[in-house]
Backbone atoms as SQL, in Angstrom:
CREATE TABLE atoms (id INTEGER PRIMARY KEY, chain TEXT, resi INTEGER, resn TEXT, atom TEXT, x REAL, y REAL, z REAL);
INSERT INTO atoms VALUES
  (1, 'A', 1, 'MET', 'N', -27.179, 16.787, -86.119),
  (2, 'A', 1, 'MET', 'CA', -27.330, 16.682, -84.689),
  (3, 'A', 1, 'MET', 'C', -26.239, 16.000, -84.041),
  (4, 'A', 2, 'ASP', 'N', -25.809, 16.736, -82.741),
  (5, 'A', 2, 'ASP', 'CA', -24.784, 16.027, -81.886),
  (6, 'A', 2, 'ASP', 'C', -25.369, 15.169, -81.067),
  (7, 'A', 3, 'THR', 'N', -26.708, 14.849, -80.214),
  (8, 'A', 3, 'THR', 'CA', -27.077, 14.152, -79.714),
  (9, 'A', 3, 'THR', 'C', -26.734, 12.722, -79.746),
  (10, 'A', 4, 'ASP', 'N', -26.028, 12.126, -78.588),
  (11, 'A', 4, 'ASP', 'CA', -25.653, 10.608, -78.805),
  (12, 'A', 4, 'ASP', 'C', -24.793, 10.528, -79.798),
  (13, 'A', 5, 'GLY', 'N', -23.799, 11.403, -80.050),
  (14, 'A', 5, 'GLY', 'CA', -22.926, 11.106, -81.246),
  (15, 'A', 5, 'GLY', 'C', -23.219, 11.345, -82.722),
  (16, 'A', 6, 'GLY', 'N', -24.270, 12.052, -82.673),
  (17, 'A', 6, 'GLY', 'CA', -24.999, 12.390, -84.190),
  (18, 'A', 6, 'GLY', 'C', -25.408, 11.756, -84.925),
  (19, 'A', 7, 'GLY', 'N', -25.543, 11.900, -86.337),
  (20, 'A', 7, 'GLY', 'CA', -26.014, 10.898, -87.268),
  (21, 'A', 7, 'GLY', 'C', -27.761, 10.650, -86.911),
  (22, 'A', 8, 'TRP', 'N', -28.339, 11.515, -86.615),
  (23, 'A', 8, 'TRP', 'CA', -29.868, 11.415, -86.775),
  (24, 'A', 8, 'TRP', 'C', -30.725, 12.380, -87.558),
  (25, 'A', 9, 'THR', 'N', -31.719, 11.723, -87.917),
  (26, 'A', 9, 'THR', 'CA', -32.514, 12.315, -89.232),
  (27, 'A', 9, 'THR', 'C', -33.908, 12.656, -88.090),
  (28, 'A', 10, 'ILE', 'N', -34.511, 13.684, -88.190),
  (29, 'A', 10, 'ILE', 'CA', -35.868, 14.236, -87.803),
  (30, 'A', 10, 'ILE', 'C', -36.736, 14.081, -89.127),
  (31, 'A', 11, 'PHE', 'N', -37.703, 13.002, -88.259),
  (32, 'A', 11, 'PHE', 'CA', -38.532, 12.486, -88.953),
  (33, 'A', 11, 'PHE', 'C', -40.033, 13.377, -89.112),
  (34, 'A', 12, 'GLN', 'N', -40.091, 14.044, -87.684),
  (35, 'A', 12, 'GLN', 'CA', -41.344, 14.722, -87.651),
  (36, 'A', 12, 'GLN', 'C', -40.954, 15.922, -86.603),
  (37, 'A', 13, 'ARG', 'N', -41.467, 17.077, -86.894),
  (38, 'A', 13, 'ARG', 'CA', -41.089, 18.193, -86.159),
  (39, 'A', 13, 'ARG', 'C', -42.374, 19.274, -85.965),
  (40, 'A', 14, 'ARG', 'N', -42.743, 19.273, -84.376),
  (41, 'A', 14, 'ARG', 'CA', -43.904, 20.265, -84.156),
  (42, 'A', 14, 'ARG', 'C', -43.354, 21.078, -83.250),
  (43, 'A', 15, 'PHE', 'N', -43.647, 22.583, -83.182),
  (44, 'A', 15, 'PHE', 'CA', -43.580, 23.406, -82.284),
  (45, 'A', 15, 'PHE', 'C', -43.993, 24.540, -82.140),
  (46, 'A', 16, 'ASN', 'N', -44.955, 24.764, -82.996),
  (47, 'A', 16, 'ASN', 'CA', -45.883, 25.977, -82.891),
  (48, 'A', 16, 'ASN', 'C', -47.126, 25.913, -83.472),
  (49, 'A', 17, 'GLY', 'N', -47.699, 24.976, -84.356),
  (50, 'A', 17, 'GLY', 'CA', -48.801, 24.744, -84.555),
  (51, 'A', 17, 'GLY', 'C', -49.143, 25.270, -86.339),
  (52, 'A', 18, 'SER', 'N', -48.135, 25.829, -86.672),
  (53, 'A', 18, 'SER', 'CA', -48.249, 26.144, -87.967),
  (54, 'A', 18, 'SER', 'C', -48.446, 25.448, -89.248),
  (55, 'A', 19, 'VAL', 'N', -48.249, 24.006, -88.747),
  (56, 'A', 19, 'VAL', 'CA', -48.666, 23.049, -90.076),
  (57, 'A', 19, 'VAL', 'C', -49.590, 22.082, -89.418),
  (58, 'A', 20, 'ASP', 'N', -50.829, 21.926, -90.395),
  (59, 'A', 20, 'ASP', 'CA', -51.896, 21.023, -89.955),
  (60, 'A', 20, 'ASP', 'C', -51.518, 19.577, -90.185),
  (61, 'A', 21, 'PHE', 'N', -51.669, 19.057, -89.065),
  (62, 'A', 21, 'PHE', 'CA', -51.056, 17.389, -89.202),
  (63, 'A', 21, 'PHE', 'C', -52.381, 16.711, -89.403),
  (64, 'A', 22, 'TYR', 'N', -53.657, 16.990, -89.471),
  (65, 'A', 22, 'TYR', 'CA', -54.531, 16.146, -89.851),
  (66, 'A', 22, 'TYR', 'C', -54.569, 16.070, -91.434),
  (67, 'A', 23, 'ARG', 'N', -54.033, 15.249, -91.897),
  (68, 'A', 23, 'ARG', 'CA', -53.990, 15.068, -93.433),
  (69, 'A', 23, 'ARG', 'C', -54.296, 14.014, -93.724),
  (70, 'A', 24, 'ASN', 'N', -54.522, 13.773, -95.047),
  (71, 'A', 24, 'ASN', 'CA', -54.609, 12.596, -95.731),
  (72, 'A', 24, 'ASN', 'C', -53.447, 11.396, -96.160),
  (73, 'A', 25, 'PHE', 'N', -53.589, 10.474, -96.194),
  (74, 'A', 25, 'PHE', 'CA', -52.717, 9.364, -96.904),
  (75, 'A', 25, 'PHE', 'C', -51.417, 9.963, -97.338),
  (76, 'A', 26, 'SER', 'N', -51.909, 10.410, -98.865),
  (77, 'A', 26, 'SER', 'CA', -51.076, 10.892, -99.476),
  (78, 'A', 26, 'SER', 'C', -49.983, 11.690, -99.165),
  (79, 'A', 27, 'ASP', 'N', -50.554, 12.475, -98.390),
  (80, 'A', 27, 'ASP', 'CA', -49.577, 13.852, -97.766),
  (81, 'A', 27, 'ASP', 'C', -48.469, 13.054, -96.728),
  (82, 'A', 28, 'TYR', 'N', -48.773, 12.205, -95.930),
  (83, 'A', 28, 'TYR', 'CA', -48.243, 11.590, -95.144),
  (84, 'A', 28, 'TYR', 'C', -46.794, 10.738, -95.845),
  (85, 'A', 29, 'GLU', 'N', -47.742, 10.460, -97.171),
  (86, 'A', 29, 'GLU', 'CA', -46.718, 9.351, -98.176),
  (87, 'A', 29, 'GLU', 'C', -45.533, 10.176, -98.369),
  (88, 'A', 30, 'HIS', 'N', -45.915, 11.192, -98.927),
  (89, 'A', 30, 'HIS', 'CA', -44.976, 12.157, -99.552),
  (90, 'A', 30, 'HIS', 'C', -44.370, 13.316, -98.749),
  (91, 'A', 31, 'GLY', 'N', -44.872, 13.819, -97.985),
  (92, 'A', 31, 'GLY', 'CA', -44.242, 14.399, -96.804),
  (93, 'A', 31, 'GLY', 'C', -44.833, 15.855, -96.913),
  (94, 'A', 32, 'PHE', 'N', -44.482, 16.642, -96.026),
  (95, 'A', 32, 'PHE', 'CA', -45.378, 18.025, -95.782),
  (96, 'A', 32, 'PHE', 'C', -44.576, 19.009, -95.033),
  (97, 'A', 33, 'GLY', 'N', -44.894, 20.057, -95.125),
  (98, 'A', 33, 'GLY', 'CA', -44.078, 21.332, -94.294),
  (99, 'A', 33, 'GLY', 'C', -42.918, 21.318, -94.727),
  (100, 'A', 34, 'HIS', 'N', -41.767, 22.181, -93.988),
  (101, 'A', 34, 'HIS', 'CA', -40.624, 22.670, -94.596),
  (102, 'A', 34, 'HIS', 'C', -39.727, 22.659, -93.255),
  (103, 'A', 35, 'VAL', 'N', -38.602, 22.037, -93.657),
  (104, 'A', 35, 'VAL', 'CA', -37.680, 21.726, -92.665),
  (105, 'A', 35, 'VAL', 'C', -37.147, 22.817, -91.837),
  (106, 'A', 36, 'ALA', 'N', -37.680, 24.161, -92.106),
  (107, 'A', 36, 'ALA', 'CA', -36.870, 25.372, -91.428),
  (108, 'A', 36, 'ALA', 'C', -38.430, 25.618, -90.445),
  (109, 'A', 37, 'GLY', 'N', -39.114, 24.667, -90.627),
  (110, 'A', 37, 'GLY', 'CA', -40.376, 24.758, -89.438),
  (111, 'A', 37, 'GLY', 'C', -40.992, 23.299, -89.373),
  (112, 'A', 38, 'GLU', 'N', -42.392, 23.370, -89.234),
  (113, 'A', 38, 'GLU', 'CA', -43.116, 22.072, -88.768),
  (114, 'A', 38, 'GLU', 'C', -42.972, 21.268, -90.046),
  (115, 'A', 39, 'TYR', 'N', -42.883, 19.980, -90.201),
  (116, 'A', 39, 'TYR', 'CA', -42.766, 19.115, -90.990),
  (117, 'A', 39, 'TYR', 'C', -42.780, 17.729, -90.720),
  (118, 'A', 40, 'TRP', 'N', -43.378, 16.654, -91.609),
  (119, 'A', 40, 'TRP', 'CA', -43.524, 15.505, -91.718),
  (120, 'A', 40, 'TRP', 'C', -42.456, 14.819, -92.821),
  (121, 'A', 41, 'LEU', 'N', -41.297, 14.279, -92.810),
  (122, 'A', 41, 'LEU', 'CA', -40.298, 14.139, -93.663),
  (123, 'A', 41, 'LEU', 'C', -40.573, 12.783, -94.378),
  (124, 'A', 42, 'VAL', 'N', -40.767, 12.595, -95.768),
  (125, 'A', 42, 'VAL', 'CA', -40.437, 11.586, -96.169),
  (126, 'A', 42, 'VAL', 'C', -40.130, 11.729, -97.784),
  (127, 'A', 43, 'ASP', 'N', -38.661, 10.967, -98.049),
  (128, 'A', 43, 'ASP', 'CA', -38.148, 11.189, -99.353),
  (129, 'A', 43, 'ASP', 'C', -37.739, 10.108, -100.055),
  (130, 'A', 44, 'SER', 'N', -37.023, 9.975, -101.518),
  (131, 'A', 44, 'SER', 'CA', -36.906, 8.701, -101.862),
  (132, 'A', 44, 'SER', 'C', -35.842, 7.791, -100.711),
  (133, 'A', 45, 'SER', 'N', -34.968, 8.165, -100.173),
  (134, 'A', 45, 'SER', 'CA', -34.124, 7.519, -99.280),
  (135, 'A', 45, 'SER', 'C', -34.856, 6.916, -97.896),
  (136, 'A', 46, 'LEU', 'N', -35.993, 7.453, -97.507),
  (137, 'A', 46, 'LEU', 'CA', -36.651, 7.243, -96.062),
  (138, 'A', 46, 'LEU', 'C', -38.035, 6.301, -96.144),
  (139, 'A', 47, 'THR', 'N', -38.027, 5.378, -96.287),
  (140, 'A', 47, 'THR', 'CA', -39.226, 4.042, -96.904),
  (141, 'A', 47, 'THR', 'C', -40.273, 4.827, -96.033),
  (142, 'A', 48, 'PHE', 'N', -41.552, 4.356, -95.913),
  (143, 'A', 48, 'PHE', 'CA', -42.667, 5.027, -95.327),
  (144, 'A', 48, 'PHE', 'C', -43.068, 3.756, -95.073),
  (145, 'A', 49, 'PHE', 'N', -42.986, 3.310, -94.062),
  (146, 'A', 49, 'PHE', 'CA', -43.508, 1.730, -93.812),
  (147, 'A', 49, 'PHE', 'C', -44.829, 1.725, -93.418),
  (148, 'A', 50, 'THR', 'N', -45.812, 1.001, -93.984),
  (149, 'A', 50, 'THR', 'CA', -47.360, 1.117, -93.591),
  (150, 'A', 50, 'THR', 'C', -47.642, -0.383, -93.321),
  (151, 'A', 51, 'ASP', 'N', -46.865, -1.381, -93.591),
  (152, 'A', 51, 'ASP', 'CA', -47.421, -2.713, -92.981),
  (153, 'A', 51, 'ASP', 'C', -47.203, -3.211, -91.531),
  (154, 'A', 52, 'SER', 'N', -47.617, -3.979, -90.521),
  (155, 'A', 52, 'SER', 'CA', -47.569, -4.356, -89.611),
  (156, 'A', 52, 'SER', 'C', -45.932, -4.868, -89.191),
  (157, 'A', 53, 'ALA', 'N', -45.424, -5.311, -89.939),
  (158, 'A', 53, 'ALA', 'CA', -44.022, -5.757, -89.685),
  (159, 'A', 53, 'ALA', 'C', -43.119, -4.873, -89.283),
  (160, 'A', 54, 'HIS', 'N', -43.397, -3.465, -89.821),
  (161, 'A', 54, 'HIS', 'CA', -42.407, -2.327, -89.948),
  (162, 'A', 54, 'HIS', 'C', -42.794, -1.332, -89.008),
  (163, 'A', 55, 'THR', 'N', -43.793, -1.405, -88.377),
  (164, 'A', 55, 'THR', 'CA', -44.357, 0.037, -87.460),
  (165, 'A', 55, 'THR', 'C', -44.084, -0.003, -85.869),
  (166, 'A', 56, 'PRO', 'N', -43.811, 1.026, -85.489),
  (167, 'A', 56, 'PRO', 'CA', -43.782, 1.047, -83.979),
  (168, 'A', 56, 'PRO', 'C', -44.531, 0.488, -82.954),
  (169, 'A', 57, 'VAL', 'N', -45.780, 0.359, -83.189),
  (170, 'A', 57, 'VAL', 'CA', -46.728, -0.084, -82.403),
  (171, 'A', 57, 'VAL', 'C', -47.348, -1.207, -82.837),
  (172, 'A', 58, 'GLY', 'N', -47.108, -2.102, -83.811),
  (173, 'A', 58, 'GLY', 'CA', -47.574, -3.074, -84.511),
  (174, 'A', 58, 'GLY', 'C', -48.799, -3.004, -85.441),
  (175, 'A', 59, 'SER', 'N', -49.167, -1.854, -86.015),
  (176, 'A', 59, 'SER', 'CA', -50.202, -1.439, -86.685),
  (177, 'A', 59, 'SER', 'C', -49.861, -0.621, -88.011),
  (178, 'A', 60, 'ALA', 'N', -50.829, -0.627, -89.167),
  (179, 'A', 60, 'ALA', 'CA', -50.442, 0.003, -90.478),
  (180, 'A', 60, 'ALA', 'C', -50.835, 1.722, -89.701),
  (181, 'A', 61, 'PHE', 'N', -50.011, 2.183, -90.831),
  (182, 'A', 61, 'PHE', 'CA', -50.347, 3.914, -90.611),
  (183, 'A', 61, 'PHE', 'C', -51.560, 4.360, -91.136),
  (184, 'A', 62, 'SER', 'N', -52.755, 4.716, -90.034),
  (185, 'A', 62, 'SER', 'CA', -53.781, 5.227, -90.394),
  (186, 'A', 62, 'SER', 'C', -54.037, 6.834, -90.759),
  (187, 'A', 63, 'THR', 'N', -54.732, 7.173, -91.527),
  (188, 'A', 63, 'THR', 'CA', -55.155, 8.657, -91.434),
  (189, 'A', 63, 'THR', 'C', -56.791, 8.442, -91.954),
  (190, 'A', 64, 'TYR', 'N', -57.536, 9.581, -91.720),
  (191, 'A', 64, 'TYR', 'CA', -58.766, 9.548, -91.859),
  (192, 'A', 64, 'TYR', 'C', -59.322, 8.977, -93.435),
  (193, 'A', 65, 'ASP', 'N', -58.708, 9.026, -94.091),
  (194, 'A', 65, 'ASP', 'CA', -58.940, 8.649, -95.485),
  (195, 'A', 65, 'ASP', 'C', -58.309, 7.208, -95.958),
  (196, 'A', 66, 'HIS', 'N', -57.660, 6.920, -94.611),
  (197, 'A', 66, 'HIS', 'CA', -56.917, 5.305, -94.973),
  (198, 'A', 66, 'HIS', 'C', -56.979, 4.646, -93.896),
  (199, 'A', 67, 'ASP', 'N', -58.267, 4.121, -93.355),
  (200, 'A', 67, 'ASP', 'CA', -58.573, 3.551, -92.162),
  (201, 'A', 67, 'ASP', 'C', -58.056, 2.255, -92.140),
  (202, 'A', 68, 'VAL', 'N', -57.011, 1.999, -91.667),
  (203, 'A', 68, 'VAL', 'CA', -56.378, 0.219, -91.496),
  (204, 'A', 68, 'VAL', 'C', -55.936, -0.032, -90.260),
  (205, 'A', 69, 'ASP', 'N', -56.569, 0.879, -88.982),
  (206, 'A', 69, 'ASP', 'CA', -56.249, 0.237, -87.558),
  (207, 'A', 69, 'ASP', 'C', -56.965, -0.998, -87.421),
  (208, 'A', 70, 'ASN', 'N', -57.194, -1.433, -86.096),
  (209, 'A', 70, 'ASN', 'CA', -57.642, -2.841, -85.436),
  (210, 'A', 70, 'ASN', 'C', -59.044, -2.155, -85.073),
  (211, 'A', 71, 'PHE', 'N', -59.610, -1.374, -85.357),
  (212, 'A', 71, 'PHE', 'CA', -60.504, -0.654, -84.511),
  (213, 'A', 71, 'PHE', 'C', -61.957, -0.699, -85.441),
  (214, 'A', 72, 'ALA', 'N', -63.184, -0.876, -84.756),
  (215, 'A', 72, 'ALA', 'CA', -64.127, -0.347, -85.580),
  (216, 'A', 72, 'ALA', 'C', -64.453, 0.501, -86.102),
  (217, 'A', 73, 'THR', 'N', -64.340, 1.674, -85.344),
  (218, 'A', 73, 'THR', 'CA', -64.109, 3.124, -85.994),
  (219, 'A', 73, 'THR', 'C', -62.723, 3.362, -86.345),
  (220, 'A', 74, 'ASN', 'N', -62.790, 4.498, -87.268),
  (221, 'A', 74, 'ASN', 'CA', -61.593, 5.264, -87.635),
  (222, 'A', 74, 'ASN', 'C', -60.874, 6.073, -86.590),
  (223, 'A', 75, 'CYS', 'N', -60.016, 5.466, -86.141),
  (224, 'A', 75, 'CYS', 'CA', -59.243, 6.004, -85.011),
  (225, 'A', 75, 'CYS', 'C', -58.684, 7.596, -85.455),
  (226, 'A', 76, 'ALA', 'N', -57.920, 7.446, -86.537),
  (227, 'A', 76, 'ALA', 'CA', -57.326, 8.740, -87.189),
  (228, 'A', 76, 'ALA', 'C', -58.487, 9.660, -87.132),
  (229, 'A', 77, 'GLU', 'N', -59.666, 9.662, -87.813),
  (230, 'A', 77, 'GLU', 'CA', -60.643, 10.396, -87.925),
  (231, 'A', 77, 'GLU', 'C', -61.230, 11.096, -86.400),
  (232, 'A', 78, 'THR', 'N', -61.509, 9.910, -85.559),
  (233, 'A', 78, 'THR', 'CA', -61.410, 9.952, -83.911),
  (234, 'A', 78, 'THR', 'C', -60.876, 11.111, -83.340),
  (235, 'A', 79, 'PHE', 'N', -59.467, 10.950, -83.390),
  (236, 'A', 79, 'PHE', 'CA', -58.461, 11.564, -82.918),
  (237, 'A', 79, 'PHE', 'C', -57.429, 12.424, -83.306),
  (238, 'A', 80, 'LYS', 'N', -58.042, 12.507, -84.554),
  (239, 'A', 80, 'LYS', 'CA', -57.544, 14.030, -85.291),
  (240, 'A', 80, 'LYS', 'C', -56.411, 14.009, -85.785),
  (241, 'A', 81, 'GLY', 'N', -55.567, 12.661, -86.270),
  (242, 'A', 81, 'GLY', 'CA', -54.186, 12.786, -86.620),
  (243, 'A', 81, 'GLY', 'C', -54.031, 11.517, -87.525),
  (244, 'A', 82, 'GLY', 'N', -52.729, 11.454, -87.999),
  (245, 'A', 82, 'GLY', 'CA', -52.235, 10.198, -88.685),
  (246, 'A', 82, 'GLY', 'C', -51.463, 9.347, -87.408),
  (247, 'A', 83, 'TRP', 'N', -51.458, 8.229, -87.556),
  (248, 'A', 83, 'TRP', 'CA', -50.532, 7.589, -86.899),
  (249, 'A', 83, 'TRP', 'C', -50.555, 6.036, -86.993),
  (250, 'A', 84, 'TRP', 'N', -49.836, 5.431, -86.340),
  (251, 'A', 84, 'TRP', 'CA', -49.582, 3.759, -86.210),
  (252, 'A', 84, 'TRP', 'C', -50.813, 3.270, -85.238),
  (253, 'A', 85, 'TYR', 'N', -52.083, 3.614, -85.533),
  (254, 'A', 85, 'TYR', 'CA', -53.018, 3.408, -84.634),
  (255, 'A', 85, 'TYR', 'C', -53.394, 1.749, -84.484),
  (256, 'A', 86, 'ASN', 'N', -53.371, 1.246, -83.547),
  (257, 'A', 86, 'ASN', 'CA', -53.549, 0.064, -83.425),
  (258, 'A', 86, 'ASN', 'C', -55.475, -0.337, -83.063),
  (259, 'A', 87, 'ALA', 'N', -55.752, -0.570, -81.749),
  (260, 'A', 87, 'ALA', 'CA', -57.284, -0.315, -81.169),
  (261, 'A', 87, 'ALA', 'C', -57.297, 0.982, -80.646),
  (262, 'A', 88, 'CYS', 'N', -57.019, 1.731, -81.587),
  (263, 'A', 88, 'CYS', 'CA', -57.106, 3.572, -81.509),
  (264, 'A', 88, 'CYS', 'C', -55.741, 3.780, -80.653),
  (265, 'A', 89, 'TYR', 'N', -55.535, 4.224, -79.584),
  (266, 'A', 89, 'TYR', 'CA', -54.250, 4.628, -79.219),
  (267, 'A', 89, 'TYR', 'C', -54.277, 4.953, -77.559),
  (268, 'A', 90, 'TYR', 'N', -53.237, 4.728, -77.242),
  (269, 'A', 90, 'TYR', 'CA', -53.041, 4.716, -75.591),
  (270, 'A', 90, 'TYR', 'C', -51.817, 5.565, -75.103),
  (271, 'A', 91, 'LEU', 'N', -52.130, 6.718, -74.759),
  (272, 'A', 91, 'LEU', 'CA', -51.181, 7.756, -74.330),
  (273, 'A', 91, 'LEU', 'C', -50.335, 8.224, -75.387),
  (274, 'A', 92, 'ILE', 'N', -50.465, 8.279, -76.761),
  (275, 'A', 92, 'ILE', 'CA', -49.711, 8.394, -77.893),
  (276, 'A', 92, 'ILE', 'C', -50.289, 9.175, -78.770),
  (277, 'A', 93, 'ASN', 'N', -50.453, 10.687, -79.196),
  (278, 'A', 93, 'ASN', 'CA', -50.939, 11.028, -80.644),
  (279, 'A', 93, 'ASN', 'C', -50.073, 11.914, -81.122),
  (280, 'A', 94, 'LEU', 'N', -48.735, 12.056, -81.128),
  (281, 'A', 94, 'LEU', 'CA', -48.155, 13.123, -81.512),
  (282, 'A', 94, 'LEU', 'C', -48.512, 13.802, -82.690),
  (283, 'A', 95, 'ASN', 'N', -49.386, 13.397, -83.795),
  (284, 'A', 95, 'ASN', 'CA', -49.702, 14.063, -84.980),
  (285, 'A', 95, 'ASN', 'C', -51.179, 14.163, -84.935),
  (286, 'A', 96, 'GLY', 'N', -51.762, 14.426, -83.287),
  (287, 'A', 96, 'GLY', 'CA', -52.921, 15.121, -83.109),
  (288, 'A', 96, 'GLY', 'C', -52.971, 16.459, -83.314),
  (289, 'A', 97, 'LEU', 'N', -53.865, 16.903, -83.169),
  (290, 'A', 97, 'LEU', 'CA', -54.410, 18.435, -83.310),
  (291, 'A', 97, 'LEU', 'C', -53.198, 19.271, -82.070),
  (292, 'A', 98, 'TYR', 'N', -52.691, 20.614, -82.382),
  (293, 'A', 98, 'TYR', 'CA', -51.867, 21.331, -81.782),
  (294, 'A', 98, 'TYR', 'C', -52.871, 21.955, -80.723),
  (295, 'A', 99, 'LYS', 'N', -52.568, 21.630, -79.478),
  (296, 'A', 99, 'LYS', 'CA', -53.517, 22.280, -78.522),
  (297, 'A', 99, 'LYS', 'C', -52.810, 22.282, -77.510),
  (298, 'A', 100, 'PRO', 'N', -51.589, 23.152, -77.008),
  (299, 'A', 100, 'PRO', 'CA', -50.776, 23.359, -75.971),
  (300, 'A', 100, 'PRO', 'C', -51.600, 23.357, -74.833),
  (301, 'A', 101, 'GLY', 'N', -51.197, 22.435, -73.658),
  (302, 'A', 101, 'GLY', 'CA', -51.870, 22.684, -72.441),
  (303, 'A', 101, 'GLY', 'C', -53.021, 22.004, -72.533),
  (304, 'A', 102, 'ILE', 'N', -54.187, 21.654, -73.691),
  (305, 'A', 102, 'ILE', 'CA', -55.342, 21.224, -73.431),
  (306, 'A', 102, 'ILE', 'C', -55.330, 19.851, -73.769),
  (307, 'A', 103, 'ASP', 'N', -55.541, 19.060, -72.434),
  (308, 'A', 103, 'ASP', 'CA', -55.471, 17.587, -72.445),
  (309, 'A', 103, 'ASP', 'C', -56.783, 16.829, -72.946),
  (310, 'A', 104, 'GLU', 'N', -56.973, 16.944, -74.150),
  (311, 'A', 104, 'GLU', 'CA', -58.193, 16.115, -74.929),
  (312, 'A', 104, 'GLU', 'C', -57.413, 14.843, -75.852),
  (313, 'A', 105, 'THR', 'N', -58.602, 14.140, -76.128),
  (314, 'A', 105, 'THR', 'CA', -58.042, 12.961, -76.917),
  (315, 'A', 105, 'THR', 'C', -57.845, 13.539, -78.176),
  (316, 'A', 106, 'THR', 'N', -58.021, 14.470, -78.830),
  (317, 'A', 106, 'THR', 'CA', -57.696, 14.895, -80.002),
  (318, 'A', 106, 'THR', 'C', -56.199, 15.551, -79.901),
  (319, 'A', 107, 'SER', 'N', -56.247, 15.973, -78.842),
  (320, 'A', 107, 'SER', 'CA', -54.494, 16.937, -78.680),
  (321, 'A', 107, 'SER', 'C', -53.275, 16.346, -78.862),
  (322, 'A', 108, 'MET', 'N', -51.935, 16.801, -79.520),
  (323, 'A', 108, 'MET', 'CA', -50.770, 16.172, -79.557),
  (324, 'A', 108, 'MET', 'C', -50.368, 15.825, -78.483),
  (325, 'A', 109, 'LYS', 'N', -50.332, 14.511, -77.988),
  (326, 'A', 109, 'LYS', 'CA', -49.922, 13.918, -76.591),
  (327, 'A', 109, 'LYS', 'C', -48.976, 12.859, -76.683),
  (328, 'A', 110, 'TYR', 'N', -48.124, 12.630, -75.513),
  (329, 'A', 110, 'TYR', 'CA', -47.518, 11.368, -75.234),
  (330, 'A', 110, 'TYR', 'C', -47.380, 11.335, -73.653),
  (331, 'A', 111, 'ASP', 'N', -47.769, 10.057, -73.644),
  (332, 'A', 111, 'ASP', 'CA', -47.844, 9.474, -71.971),
  (333, 'A', 111, 'ASP', 'C', -48.773, 10.220, -71.279),
  (334, 'A', 112, 'MET', 'N', -48.560, 10.455, -70.106),
  (335, 'A', 112, 'MET', 'CA', -49.887, 11.512, -69.495),
  (336, 'A', 112, 'MET', 'C', -50.073, 12.784, -69.718),
  (337, 'A', 113, 'SER', 'N', -48.815, 13.519, -70.465),
  (338, 'A', 113, 'SER', 'CA', -49.062, 14.601, -70.827),
  (339, 'A', 113, 'SER', 'C', -49.909, 14.870, -72.065),
  (340, 'A', 114, 'GLY', 'N', -50.746, 15.864, -71.990),
  (341, 'A', 114, 'GLY', 'CA', -51.686, 16.194, -72.971),
  (342, 'A', 114, 'GLY', 'C', -51.755, 17.640, -73.497),
  (343, 'A', 115, 'GLY', 'N', -51.796, 17.838, -74.768),
  (344, 'A', 115, 'GLY', 'CA', -51.549, 19.104, -75.236),
  (345, 'A', 115, 'GLY', 'C', -50.194, 19.725, -75.268),
  (346, 'A', 116, 'LEU', 'N', -49.250, 18.745, -75.851),
  (347, 'A', 116, 'LEU', 'CA', -47.874, 19.413, -75.850),
  (348, 'A', 116, 'LEU', 'C', -47.619, 20.599, -76.753),
  (349, 'A', 117, 'THR', 'N', -46.616, 21.209, -76.269),
  (350, 'A', 117, 'THR', 'CA', -46.080, 22.462, -76.948),
  (351, 'A', 117, 'THR', 'C', -45.093, 21.868, -78.222),
  (352, 'A', 118, 'SER', 'N', -44.642, 20.680, -78.003),
  (353, 'A', 118, 'SER', 'CA', -43.577, 20.326, -79.248),
  (354, 'A', 118, 'SER', 'C', -43.309, 18.990, -79.052),
  (355, 'A', 119, 'SER', 'N', -43.254, 18.884, -80.156),
  (356, 'A', 119, 'SER', 'CA', -42.721, 16.890, -80.584),
  (357, 'A', 119, 'SER', 'C', -41.513, 17.153, -81.711),
  (358, 'A', 120, 'THR', 'N', -40.664, 15.988, -81.687),
  (359, 'A', 120, 'THR', 'CA', -39.844, 15.971, -82.606),
  (360, 'A', 120, 'THR', 'C', -39.676, 14.372, -82.379),
  (361, 'A', 121, 'ILE', 'N', -39.830, 13.696, -83.710),
  (362, 'A', 121, 'ILE', 'CA', -39.709, 12.181, -83.925),
  (363, 'A', 121, 'ILE', 'C', -38.454, 11.863, -84.832),
  (364, 'A', 122, 'MET', 'N', -37.136, 11.373, -84.056),
  (365, 'A', 122, 'MET', 'CA', -36.145, 11.206, -85.095),
  (366, 'A', 122, 'MET', 'C', -35.383, 9.897, -85.068),
  (367, 'A', 123, 'PHE', 'N', -34.782, 9.338, -85.821),
  (368, 'A', 123, 'PHE', 'CA', -34.239, 7.954, -85.908),
  (369, 'A', 123, 'PHE', 'C', -32.512, 8.329, -86.333),
  (370, 'A', 124, 'LYS', 'N', -32.010, 7.264, -85.636),
  (371, 'A', 124, 'LYS', 'CA', -30.555, 7.284, -86.265),
  (372, 'A', 124, 'LYS', 'C', -30.037, 5.895, -86.666),
  (373, 'A', 125, 'GLY', 'N', -29.509, 6.304, -88.023),
  (374, 'A', 125, 'GLY', 'CA', -29.426, 5.312, -88.904),
  (375, 'A', 125, 'GLY', 'C', -28.059, 4.876, -88.606),
  (376, 'A', 126, 'THR', 'N', -27.708, 3.691, -88.887),
  (377, 'A', 126, 'THR', 'CA', -26.501, 2.918, -89.072),
  (378, 'A', 126, 'THR', 'C', -26.024, 2.522, -90.437),
  (379, 'A', 127, 'VAL', 'N', -24.530, 2.735, -90.481),
  (380, 'A', 127, 'VAL', 'CA', -24.017, 2.624, -91.717),
  (381, 'A', 127, 'VAL', 'C', -23.122, 1.089, -91.611),
  (382, 'A', 128, 'LYS', 'N', -23.632, 0.002, -92.571),
  (383, 'A', 128, 'LYS', 'CA', -22.845, -0.962, -92.574),
  (384, 'A', 128, 'LYS', 'C', -21.548, -0.929, -93.414),
  (385, 'A', 129, 'LYS', 'N', -20.392, -1.337, -92.664),
  (386, 'A', 129, 'LYS', 'CA', -19.323, -1.395, -93.348),
  (387, 'A', 129, 'LYS', 'C', -18.998, -2.705, -94.350),
  (388, 'A', 130, 'ALA', 'N', -18.323, -2.280, -95.515),
  (389, 'A', 130, 'ALA', 'CA', -18.414, -3.769, -96.382),
  (390, 'A', 130, 'ALA', 'C', -17.001, -4.462, -95.795);
């Protein structure tokens, strides 16, 4: 990718609903989908952080079969996705159900927009020189 000088890794990519992201914890640990389409990437060189010290919103990664959020109910089951839910979520559910244009709590959403048509999560690694 050329964005901002390149060097990006796409971790999650959704754009047409062809891959169901309402999956179990093992699927998220090992990755699913295909790089030519929609996918969640995990391989031996990309660690899947599941403890609160390494997650983007301060919680471990929860799925319907791995409930480790900080809420009384299973947030992943309630909101139909796998995510770093804390006390469920506030304005972000990028692995929710693919429902373009439909603003529901289970929809793939970010900020105030509900029912997104696409989502890409990517990170840029840095190389330490010896």
